[in-house]
N, C-alpha and C positions, 0 to 999 in steps of 0.2 A: 788054387790061387783060389782068394777069397774075395768074391763078387763084392760090388759097391754099397749093396745091402746090407751083406750082412757086416764087412764092415763097419758100417753105420752104427745098425743092430749095437754090434760091440763095443765101440766107440759110448755110445749111452749108457748103455750096462756098466764100463768100467768108472765112469764120470758117477752114477750115481752108488755104486760101489765103495769107492772112497769116500763120498759123502760130499761130492761138490755139488750135486743136485739133490737138495732132499725134497724139495717141495714143485715150484715152477719151474718146468724148463725153458730157457732163451724162446726168444722167436725164430721163426723160421729163416729170415736172412743173417742173423748172427749166427745159427746151427749150420748152414748151408756155407756159410763162411770158415766156421771153427775146422768142421770137417772137410769141406773141399768136396761137396758133392753137390748135386743141383736139385731143384725141388720135388723132383717126379721121384725120385729114389731116396729124398727123405721122408718123404710121406707114406712110403712104401715100409720104408723102416720102421716107421712111426705105427704104423698101423699093425705092421707083426709084434712090434711090443705091447700093445692094445690088447692085440689077440689074445698075447700068452700073459695077460695080466701083470704085467711090470708097469704101466702108464696108462692113465685116463685120460680122456679129452673132457673138460668142461665147455659147454658152448655159451661164445662170447669170452670166454675167463682164459682159453688157452690150453696146454696139455701139461699134465702135473704126473708125478711120481704117483703109482699108486701103492701107497704105507698096506701095514696089517690091519684088517677089518680090526675096530675097534668094537664090534658087538651090532645089534639091532634098536631101533629105535621104534616103537610104535604109535602111529600118528593116525586119531580118533576125529574122521571128518564128517561134520554135522551135513546131511546132504538136504535137510528140512530147509536151511539156508537161502531160499530157491528163489528169493527176491534179488538177491546180491550172489550168486554164486559165483561169478566174475572175482569178486574181492575176495573172498574165504580160498578160492582157489589162487590167489597169485600168491595170498599168503601162504599156504600148505607148499605150493612150488617153490617159494623161495627159502621158504627152512628146509624143505628136501634138497637142493641145493647148498646150502650152509652147509648139513650135516653131512652131507656125500665129501665135501671139501675134507669136513673134519676124519673122513674114513668111517662114516657110520652106515650100517644100512640100515636102508626105513621101509618099513609095511604101514601101507596105507589100508584101516580098515573104516569102511562106509555106513556102518549099524553097530550098533551095540544092545545084545539082549545079555541076560541071564549066561547063555551058552557063550560069550565070549568071554565073560566074568570065570567061569570055572577054565576055561583055556587058557585064560593070562594065567590066572593062579597060579593053574597047575604048571605052566611054565616059568614063571620068575620062580616057582620051588624045588622046580627040575635039577639035579645036579649039573647037567650039562646047560643050563641055561646062559644063552646069549642077547638077552632083553635087559638093553641097559636103564630104559626111560622109555616114559610115555609122553607124548601131546596130546593132548583134546579142546573140540571148539567146545563139549557140556560136560556137563556134570555127570562123572560116572556110576552115581547113587551107591551103590551099596560096597562097590568094588573101591570106590573113592577112600571109604573107612580102613578098609583091610590094608590096601596099599600105605594110605597115609600112618597105620600104626607100626609096619616096620620099616619108616622114612625112604620108599622106594620113589625114586625121582620121578615126578609125573605135575607137570605144568600146564594149566588152561589158559586158553586163549577168552575174555570174558568180558561185558558191557558192565559200566556202573557198579558195579560190587563185585569182589572176590567171590568165587563159589566153590572154590575146593582148598587148597590146604595153600600151594603156591600157584600163583596167577600174573599173565601180563592183563591188564586193563584198560579198556578204552573209557575213559574218563569222558562219561558222559556231564556230569556235572559241572564240570571245565568250559567243554564244547557248547553247553545251549548259555552258560553265560557269555559267553562269547557272542554266539549268535544273537543273545540280549540286549547285549553293551553295544553290539552294532547296528541294530535297529533305533535304541535309545540315540543314539551319535546324528542316526540322519533323520532324528524327529518323527519317530513312528513308535509311541510312546504303548498302542493299542492293539497293538500286531495280534493277528489269528494264529493259534498254533493246530495243525493238522499233526496228529499221530496215530500211531496203531494202537488198538486195544487189544491185547494180547488176551485178556484175559473171556474174550469172546470164543477163543479157542478152546474146547472143551476139556482137552489134556494138560492143561495147566493150573495147576492147582497153585492158590495164593501160600499157601503153610511150603509149598516146594521151594529147593533152590533156583528153580527159573521164575518161579511165583514172585520170590522176595525182589530177583533181580528186575524182572516187569515192574514192580510195585515203584521201585525206586526210581525207573524212567518215567512213567507215570505224573507221581508226587513232580520231579524236576519240570516235566509240563505244564502242572497244574501253576508253580512255581511262579513260571516264564509268564502265564494269562494273570498272575497275580488273583489266583483263584476266582476270578470271570469266566461260569462256565459261558456265557454268550462270546466268549472268544476262543471255545474248544472247540475242536472238531475230530472227534475219536473216528476212527473209522476200524471196523469189524475185522478182525484177522482171516483173510483167505491166500489162498497161494497168487491168486492174479491180483488182488487188491483193487479190483476195478471198483468198489463202491466209492473209492477218492473221485472216480469221475465224476458219479452222478451229485455227492456230497459237496462239491465243490460247485458246480452248478446251483445246486439249490441256496447255497451259502450265498452265491454272488446275486442270485435275486432279491436277495433282503434289501430293505431301504437302506437301513442303518449298519453299515460295517467297516471295520478298521480299513485302511488300505496299504496295510502291508501283511504279510503271513509269512511264517516260518511252517515248512515242513521240514518233521523231523524223521524223515528216511526219505533218499532218492527214489523210491519206487513210488512212492506218494505224489512227488512231483512228477515223475514222469506219468502218470494217469492224469493228473490236473492238468499237465501241460495241453493234452487233448479238447479239454474244455475250454481252456482259455484259448486257445485258435480259433477253436467254435464259434465263442462269444466277441472273438476279435479286441480282447483287452489288450490295452497298452502296457507294456512294461518298461520302466519302471513310473510312467505317468499316472496309469489309474492303479494300480498295484506295485509294491516293491515286493521282491522276492529271495527270502535267502533257504537254503536246500542243505538238508543234514547227508552226507556222504558224496561219492563221485562215481558212480556207475552210469555206464551207457543209456541214454533216456531213449525209450522206446519211440516216443512222440518230439517233434520237432519243437524246438523251442525260438521264441523270436530273438532273444541278445542269449548269449552265455548268462546264464545264472551264478550270482555268487554262491561258492560252497563250502562248508568247514566239512573237514573228512581226517580221514586216518590214511596216512603212508603204508601200505602193506608192507614196505620192504624193513619199514622201522618195527612194525608190528613180530615179522618174521624175526631179526634180529635179533631184539628184545628177549623171545621165547625162546631162541635157538640159546643165548647167551644164559637165560635163568635156567635151561634144562642142562647144561655144562656144569651149571653154579650146582648145582642140584647134586649130580652127579659124582662131582669132586668132593664136595662139602655137606654129603648127609646130613640134618640136622633133623631134630622134632619142633624146631618153631618154623613160622610160614614166615614165606615170601613173598611180597605182592611188588608189580612194575606198574604204576600207573603212563598212561602212555595220552602224552598234550596231542589236542586235533590241529591241523595246518588250515589254513583261509587260501581259496582259490577267488580273487578278486572278481567279478563278472559286470556285467551292466545293467545289473536286474534291482540294485538299491539306490 
C-alpha cells in the first residue's frame, strides 16, 4: 500500500511530467484540496522532492519546479563599499534571487586580482565551460578588454558614467539636478554641498576608469554650487568619513553661511547628524537638508530627512535583464541602462 507521503510525491511528479506545473506550484491550501492530504503530509512530501532536487523553495515566493540548470553567473562584489554595504548587499541578494529563479547558479567573489583574471579566462575558454555571464560592481581592468573582445556577457553596476561595455548606471546628473531643483523650489538658492573627495584616496588615479567616474561626480557637485567654492565642503575619503562631523561643526561656526545643505552621500549626513544634534540646530527652521541615499543612519535625526535615492530592486532587476539580453543577443555594441532616482519626502526642507 502506498503511503500518503509517496502518493503526494507521485501526484506532484505526474503534474510536472505532463506539463501542468512548469514553474510555481499552487499554494498549500489548493494542493491539500487537490491531493486530499493534510498540511504535514504535504510539507513532508515537498521537503522530500526538494531534497531530490525536483522542487526548490524561494523565500517569500513559494515552491517552484527546479528546471535544468542554465549555467553559472559570476558576481564580483566590491567590499570596499564599506560606507553603504547594506545597499550593495541588497542589490546583490535580489540579483541572486532573480537569477536563481531563471535557473542560474551564482558564484560570488569578493575580490578581484590577476589570479581571478587568469582563472576566469581559463574557465571561459575551457571545453566544459559553464560560466554564462558576469555581473560586477567595479571595472575588471584588463579582463574587461579581453572579455569585451570576445563579446562575453558582462554587466557592470556603476554610477555617473559608463565604466564597462555594458552598464547599469545610477544617473547622478539627474539625481543631483533633482536635489538642486528641490532646493530652488523652497527658495534655497545658495545651499551648501558636502561631498566626498575621492582623490584624497591614494589608489584612485584621475586617468583610471574610477578616476573618470569620480571626476564626473565632482564636476556635478561644482555645478550644483555654481562653481562657488565657499558653498563646497569636500570631505577626504576615509572608511569612517568622520571628518564630516568636524567639517560640519567648523562650517556652522561661520558668520555667513547658507541656510541649507545637500549631503551627496548618506554616510556624510549620518556623521553630520551627530554634530547637528550636539549644536542643537533646528531642522528645517535653521537648516534645510536634502541627503543622497537611503542607508540606516548611525546617529539619530530630529526629523526624517528628505532623501533622493535609488531602489535596490530596480537596480537588481535592470542588471539581470541586461545580462540576460547580453547572453541571448551577444553583440559588439555597448548597452547602457540609466536608472533614475526616487524621492522620499521628509520634514527637513
